[in-house]
Residue, then its C-alpha position, 0 to 999 in steps of 0.5 A: m434653530k438649536s434643535i435644528k442644528w442638534m437634529q442635524n448634528l444626531s443625523l451627522l453621527s448616525m451616519a458616520w456609525k452606520r458607516y463606521l459599521w458597513g465598514l467593519s463588516l466589510g472588514r470581517s467579511a473580507r477576513m472570513t472570506i480570505e480564512t476561508a479560502v486560505a482553509q480550502q486552498s489548504e484541503t485542496k493542496r492536501w489531497a494534491t498530495v494524497a493524489i501524488v503519494m497514490g501515484c507514487g505508490i502505483g509508479a513502484a507497484l508497476q516495478v513488480g507487474k512489468v517483469p511477468i509480462a515481459a517474461a517471454m520477452l527476456q527470455q528470448n532476448l537474453g537467452i535466460d530460462l525460467a529460473a533466471v526470470g523467477t530471480i529477476a522478479g523476486i528480488f524485490a520481495v526479499l529486500g523487503l524481507v531485509g530492509s524493510v524495517p531498517a527503512g522504516v528507521v530511516i525515514a524517522a531519521v530524516g523524515a518520510r519525504r526526503v526518503l520518497l524521493c530517493g525511492l523514486a530516484a533510485i526506481t527511476l535510475g534503475a529502470a533507465s540502466g536496467a533498459l540498458a543492461p547488455s547482460l542479466a547479470v547488468l540487469l539483475a543489479s539495475r533491479l537491487l536499485e530497482g528493488l531498493g526505490f520501490l522498498l522505500v517507496m512504499v515504507a514513506a508512502p503510508a507514512l507520509l499519508d498518516r501524517v498529511v491526512d485527519v485521523s477521521a480520514r484515516n481508514v478510507t486513505m489506509a484503505v484506498w492506498s493498499c490497493v495500489m499494488p494490485f491496480g500497479i501490477a494490473l496496470a503494468l499487465v495491460a499496459g505491457p503488451m503496447f510496448d514492442g519489447w521488454r526495453a521500451i517497458w522498462w524505458a516507459s516505468a523509467g520516465f514514470g518514476a521521473v514524472l512521479f519524481v517531479l510532481a512529488g518534489i512539488t507538490v509534497p511537503e516537507v513535514a514538521s517533525r512530532t515528538g519522539p525518540a532521539r536519532s540515536g535512539l531510534m534502533q531502540e525504539a525500533a526493536a522495543l516496538a517488534q518484541r510488543r505484542t501487538p506490533a508482532l502480531l499485526m507481522v504475523l497475520f500479514a506474514l499469514y495473508s500473503l503467504m496465503f495469497f501468493a500460495l494462490f496467485s503464483f500458481l493460478p495460471i498453471l492451475l485454471t489451465a488444467r482446471l478449465g483446459v483454456s489456453s496460457q494466454s486467457a488463464g493469464g487474463l482470467s487470474a489477473l481478474a482474480a487479482a483485480a477483485n482484490v481491490v474490491g475488498n480493500l475499498a470495502a475494508g475502509n468503509l467497513l471501519a469508519r461504520g465501527v465494525n469491530r477489525n478483528g473480526l473482520m481479519a478473523a472471518a476474511a482469513l477463514v473465508m479464505g481457508a475454506s474456498a483453498f479446499g473448493i478450489f485446490l481439490p476437485m470436488l468442484g467444476g472449473w468454472s465454480a472454482f474460478v468464483l471462488c478465487l474470486l471469493f478468495s481475493a475480493i474478501g481477502g483484500l479486507i485484511p491488508a486494508t485493516l492492517l494498514a489502518t491499524a498499523p498508525a494506532a498500534a505505533r503509538s506515536a507518529a515517529m516510530v509510524p514508519v518503523m511499524m509500517g516497515l515490520l508489515m512489508t517484512g510480514s508482507n514479504f516473508g509470506q511473498v517469498c515462502g508461500p510459492i516455495a512452499v505450495g511448490a514443494v507440498v505440489s511436488a511430494w502429494g498434489w494440488g490438495a496439498a496446498s488446500v491443507m496449507v492454506a487452511a493451516a494458515a487461515i486457522l494461525a490467522g484466526l488465532a493471531a486476530w483472536l490474541l489481537a480482539r484480547g483487550d487489544h493489548n493497548g495499541v489497535s483501539e486506541a489512538r496514539d500519542p498526541a502529537 
């Protein structure tokens, strides 16, 4: 009897142990399921943030692209000439030239999310004010507000992306970010003719900005600040960053790329009309196609950098291809359609440069706090080329003809190759090495 009772107790103990282990297993499984769900939710929110920030960049770029498509409407409605239209369009570049680095300092001080939202608000208010503008003076004032918003978004957004994505995804993310300008401009060129008048275009761009403001306010998180200089020392840190060799060379590279790109594309419709004998409308469509080819290079750069291709060599090779293509484009050595194919090559290969520069900037900043300032430096270079390229080409073409433009672009390409070579000499403590840990 004792033996039977002992065996019964042992059986009960065994059952209790099995139930304990089963409960423990369920607990672990539940915890693992919860942890997995939380991780998946966090990853989903991260990429939703990336998508919204990219959309903000496209919304900002729309403000640039809407002016060319509305140029004829503006002339007819306001009774202005092409010079005034050029002023309406050129305000953005001038603001970017003088305000990009200060914008980066402000972002480092108060946070990228706040500045992004302020930029979207400025775009929305500026576009709405412009839609109501009774005169050129009021429209120009509204464009100043839009331009300020554009500047804040274009400096804050990549700084946010750098903080949100993992280091392993940075190259691809920045390559996609470099597509927002050509994509946004192309979207404006395609959608603009669907609207009845330039005021409708302005209202639509204001509405898009308002939607982005709401989405960004809901989705984009307030990223915790990392180690960096105190606010009182930000200007000194920014000045020190600009004086270092690597950031300065990256800024020069962006300026030279922008100069080459806008030297061609500011006058491409006129050039294609002369070389191909097509209508101005057809030349505009072909020019938009050539500009869109830039996206191919942007995306290819992300893939190449992820595969470990040397970024300095990539930029040097791309610059030299742009310079060589310029001779076939501007000089009458090839047929018109062959020259247009070279325009596609010029744009696509050139797209490798801005994507590579944007992917390189965070490492060159050396600290997370200085990433917005580094982005501001790149924007300064970009806007310098955007302002100077068309002016320089217009001057040399007026004096010596289209052939002189090819010499100018080729000279800029050689200088860009030299800047990339200087970067490659030991990378100057900033391009290849990771930045300071957060």
